[in-house]
C-alpha positions in Angstrom: 24.3 23.3 46.5 23.6 26.9 45.8 20.7 27.5 43.4 23.0 29.6 41.1 24.8 26.5 40.3 21.6 24.9 38.7 21.7 27.6 36.0 25.0 26.2 34.6 24.3 22.4 35.0 23.0 20.2 32.3 22.5 16.4 31.8 25.8 14.8 30.9 24.0 12.4 28.6 21.4 14.4 26.7 22.5 18.1 27.7 18.9 19.0 28.8 18.3 21.2 31.8 17.8 19.5 35.2 14.7 19.9 37.5 15.7 20.3 41.1 13.9 18.6 44.1 15.3 20.0 47.5 14.9 17.5 50.2 17.0 19.1 53.0 18.1 22.8 53.1 20.4 25.0 55.1 19.5 28.6 54.5 19.3 29.1 50.6 21.5 26.0 49.9 20.4 22.5 49.3 22.3 20.0 51.3 20.3 16.9 50.1 18.2 16.8 47.0 17.7 15.4 43.5 18.7 16.4 40.1 16.3 14.8 37.5 16.2 15.0 33.7 13.5 14.4 31.1 15.6 11.7 29.6 15.2 9.6 32.7 18.5 10.1 34.5 18.6 11.2 38.1 21.5 12.2 40.3 21.6 12.8 44.1 22.8 15.9 45.9 24.7 14.7 49.0 26.3 17.0 51.6 25.6 19.9 49.3 27.4 18.5 46.4 25.6 17.2 43.2 27.0 13.7 42.5 26.6 13.6 38.7 28.5 10.2 38.1 27.1 7.1 36.6 27.3 5.1 39.8 26.1 7.9 42.2 23.4 6.1 43.9 25.7 3.1 44.5 28.3 5.4 46.1 25.6 6.8 48.4 23.3 3.9 49.2 22.0 5.7 52.4 20.6 8.4 50.2 18.4 5.9 48.4 17.3 4.3 51.6 16.5 7.5 53.4 14.3 8.7 50.6 13.0 5.5 49.1 9.4 6.1 50.0 9.5 9.9 49.0 11.3 9.2 45.7 10.3 5.8 44.5 11.3 6.8 40.9 14.6 8.4 41.9 16.8 5.7 40.4 16.2 5.0 36.8 16.8 1.5 35.5 19.6 2.6 33.3 21.4 5.5 34.9 24.0 5.8 32.3 25.4 3.6 29.5 28.9 5.0 29.9 30.6 3.1 32.8 33.9 4.6 33.9 36.2 1.8 32.8 38.7 -0.1 35.0 41.5 2.4 34.4 39.4 5.4 35.4 37.9 3.5 38.3 41.3 2.8 39.8 42.4 6.3 39.2 39.3 7.6 41.0 40.0 5.3 44.0 43.7 6.2 44.2 43.2 10.0 44.1 40.2 9.8 46.4 42.5 8.0 48.9 45.4 10.4 48.4 43.6 13.6 48.9 41.6 12.2 51.9 44.8 11.2 53.5 46.6 14.4 52.6 43.7 16.7 53.2 45.4 19.6 55.2 45.9 22.8 53.4 49.4 23.1 54.9 50.4 26.4 53.0 48.4 28.7 50.7 50.0 27.3 47.5 49.5 30.7 45.9 53.0 31.0 44.3 52.7 27.4 43.3 49.4 28.1 41.5 50.8 31.1 39.7 53.8 29.1 38.5 51.5 26.4 37.1 49.2 28.9 35.1 51.7 31.4 33.7 51.1 33.8 31.9 47.8 34.2 33.8 48.2 36.7 36.7 45.7 37.4 39.6 44.3 40.4 37.8 42.8 37.9 35.2 40.2 36.3 37.7 38.0 39.2 39.1 34.5 39.1 37.7 34.9 35.8 35.7 33.3 32.3 36.0 35.9 29.5 36.0 36.1 25.8 36.2 38.8 23.7 37.9 38.7 20.1 36.5 40.3 17.7 39.0 40.2 20.0 41.9 41.7 17.5 44.4 41.8 18.8 47.9 41.1 22.4 46.8 44.5 24.1 46.8 44.2 25.8 43.4 40.5 26.5 43.2 40.8 28.3 46.6 43.4 30.7 45.1 41.4 31.3 41.9 38.3 32.2 44.2 40.4 34.4 46.4 41.7 36.2 43.3 38.0 37.2 42.6 36.6 34.5 40.3 33.4 32.5 40.8 34.6 29.0 40.7 33.2 25.6 40.0 35.2 22.7 40.9 34.9 19.1 39.5 36.4 16.0 40.7 35.3 12.3 40.1 36.7 11.1 43.4 35.9 11.4 47.1 38.4 14.3 47.1 35.5 16.6 46.3 34.4 16.2 49.8 37.9 17.3 50.9 37.6 20.3 48.6 34.3 21.2 50.3 35.9 21.0 53.7 38.8 23.4 52.6 36.8 25.8 50.8 33.4 26.0 52.7 34.4 29.6 53.8 34.4 30.8 50.3 31.0 31.7 49.0 32.1 31.9 45.4 33.1 28.2 45.1 30.6 25.6 43.9 31.5 21.9 43.7 30.3 18.9 41.6 31.3 15.2 41.5 31.6 14.4 38.0 33.4 12.6 35.2 35.6 14.8 33.0 34.4 12.8 30.0 30.8 13.6 30.8 30.9 17.0 32.4 27.4 18.2 33.4 27.6 21.7 32.2 26.1 23.8 29.3 28.5 24.3 26.5 30.1 27.9 26.7 29.4 28.3 30.4 32.7 29.5 31.6 35.0 32.3 31.0 38.0 30.0 31.6 38.7 26.5 32.5 41.9 24.9 33.8 43.3 21.6 34.9 46.7 21.4 36.8 48.3 18.0 37.1 45.2 15.9 36.2 44.9 15.3 32.4 48.1 13.1 32.3 46.3 10.7 34.7 43.4 10.1 32.4 43.0 7.2 30.0 42.6 9.6 27.1 44.2 12.9 28.1 43.6 14.9 24.9 39.8 13.9 25.1 39.7 15.3 28.5 41.3 18.5 27.3 38.6 18.9 24.6 36.0 18.7 27.2 37.5 21.6 28.9 37.4 23.6 25.7 33.8 22.6 25.2 32.5 24.4 28.3 34.4 27.6 27.8 32.6 30.4 26.0 33.9 32.3 22.9 36.9 34.4 23.8 37.4 32.3 26.8 40.7 30.8 28.0 41.9 27.3 28.7 45.1 26.5 30.5 46.7 23.3 31.8 49.7 21.7 33.2 51.1 18.2 32.5 54.1 16.1 33.0 57.2 16.6 30.8 59.1 14.0 28.6 62.4 15.9 29.1 63.5 13.6 32.0 63.5 10.4 29.9 65.9 8.4 32.0 64.2 9.4 35.3 60.8 8.8 33.8 61.9 5.4 32.6 63.2 4.4 36.0 60.1 5.7 37.7 57.8 3.8 35.3 59.8 0.6 36.0 59.2 1.0 39.8 55.7 1.9 39.1 55.0 -1.5 37.3 55.2 -2.9 40.9 54.1 -0.1 43.3 50.8 0.6 41.4 49.8 -3.0 42.3 50.3 -2.6 46.0 47.6 -1.7 48.4 47.1 2.0 49.4 48.6 1.2 52.9 51.8 -0.2 51.4 51.9 2.8 48.8 51.7 5.2 51.8 54.5 3.5 53.7 56.7 3.3 50.6 56.1 6.9 49.6 56.8 8.1 53.2 60.2 6.2 53.1 61.1 7.8 49.7 59.9 11.2 50.9 62.0 10.8 54.2 65.2 9.9 52.1 64.5 12.9 49.8 63.8 15.2 52.7 66.6 14.2 54.9 69.2 13.7 52.2 68.6 16.7 50.0 65.9 19.2 51.2 66.9 19.7 54.7 70.7 20.1 53.8 69.7 22.6 51.2 67.7 24.6 53.7 70.4 24.7 56.2 73.2 25.5 53.6 71.1 28.2 52.0 70.9 30.0 55.2 74.6 30.1 56.0 76.4 33.5 55.7 78.4 33.7 52.5 77.7 30.2 51.3 73.9 30.7 51.4 73.7 33.0 48.4 75.9 30.5 46.3 73.7 27.6 47.4 70.5 29.5 46.6 71.7 30.5 43.2 73.0 27.1 42.0 70.5 25.0 43.8 68.2 22.8 41.6 64.7 24.1 40.9 63.5 21.0 42.7 65.3 21.8 45.8 64.1 25.5 45.6 60.5 24.3 45.5 60.5 21.7 48.1 62.7 23.9 50.4 59.7 26.1 50.8 57.2 23.3 51.6 56.6 21.2 54.7 57.3 17.5 54.6 53.7 16.5 53.9 53.9 18.1 50.5 56.9 15.8 49.5 55.2 12.8 51.0 52.0 13.4 48.9 54.0 13.9 45.8 55.9 10.7 46.3 52.5 8.9 46.7 51.4 10.4 43.5 54.4 9.2 41.7 54.1 5.6 43.1 50.3 5.1 43.3 48.6 6.9 40.3 47.5 4.0 37.9 48.2 6.3 34.8 50.9 8.7 34.0 51.5 10.2 30.5 54.3 12.5 29.6 54.4 15.3 27.0 56.6 17.7 25.0 56.1 21.0 23.4 54.9 19.5 20.1 52.4 17.3 21.8 50.7 20.3 23.5 50.9 22.6 20.4 49.0 19.7 18.6 46.3 19.7 21.3 45.8 23.4 21.0 45.8 23.4 17.3 43.3 20.4 17.0 41.0 22.3 19.5 41.1 25.5 17.3 42.5 27.6 20.1 44.3 30.9 19.3 46.8 33.2 21.0 48.4 30.1 22.4 51.5 29.7 24.6 53.4 26.5 25.5 56.1 26.9 28.1 58.1 24.5 30.4 58.2 24.5 34.2 61.9 23.4 34.3 62.3 19.7 33.4 59.2 18.5 35.2 56.2 19.8 33.3 54.7 21.8 30.5 52.1 24.6 30.6 49.7 25.2 27.7 47.4 28.2 27.2 44.9 29.2 24.6 41.8 31.1 23.9 38.6 29.9 22.2 37.6 32.5 19.6 36.6 30.4 16.6 39.8 30.9 14.6 41.5 27.8 13.2 44.9 29.2 13.0 47.0 29.2 16.1 50.3 31.1 16.8 52.6 29.5 19.4 55.9 30.1 20.9 57.9 28.5 23.8 59.8 29.9 26.7 62.9 28.5 27.9 
């Protein structure tokens, strides 16, 4: 943990500042240490990442054993009265497993990131401080940092360690393991905050969205991407299958998602790739190919496999339309808002926090 991160952190329960006890350092970074609050809560820093979650000492028992004599009062009797709940626990385990299994940064995902955050462009990022909520294995936070922002990434799962591995060469990336419903930051810390493909997996997505808004300063921006309701039949079929697949073990989910991705890849993506390169026919295929084929046609097989795992394994999935997201923006008092679709698959929402209570929205088709 870089000391600069400490300036922005606050106890997720009482919002007071942390005191910092470094126990093991590498250069000017704390690799092992303790964050303590006057209210009695304490959280470990493990592998350079503050672990500001309710069960942090249970997740890292070796930390407590190693420093038991040095820090006899490190673990308060009541760390937090806000347990994560069964749904959130299952979600944390599922995505921790997913992004540990699919940890490789197989491509740079730059165009993918820009598609999700439209109308935001690379020129938006330099000189700003941003928050990535649900950073997964780090594909989006890496691009935001490379565009010039100083970034903080949050994930409740073990995926945060994968993000660390994939972004350790970026000095402007900071990471925190934390719960979106109890984010450990001072209000108004960030110039912008975003969450891509995460909120719709939460037990209460709009409550998660409001947490993003709370840590953004006046005139700051919030942008998100969530699943769309447009494909009602496809969504209904998927949810019918998920009633079974979400109950399977991760190993079976991996095998089943590989089989689904293999059919998808061999039956549709590879033929599209081949035909799109044929003289004469290729231009027609590229013009009339579905958006889905155009997207996956640019990706390696692992991306399709990971996406199928997400579809079949994630414990929670919600779907939204334009009116739903306009409601989120309005109820959070955001202005200069924009809600726009990404084909039939998802919706983007953008808004700015400036204290106005009236929003102006439009949609793109």
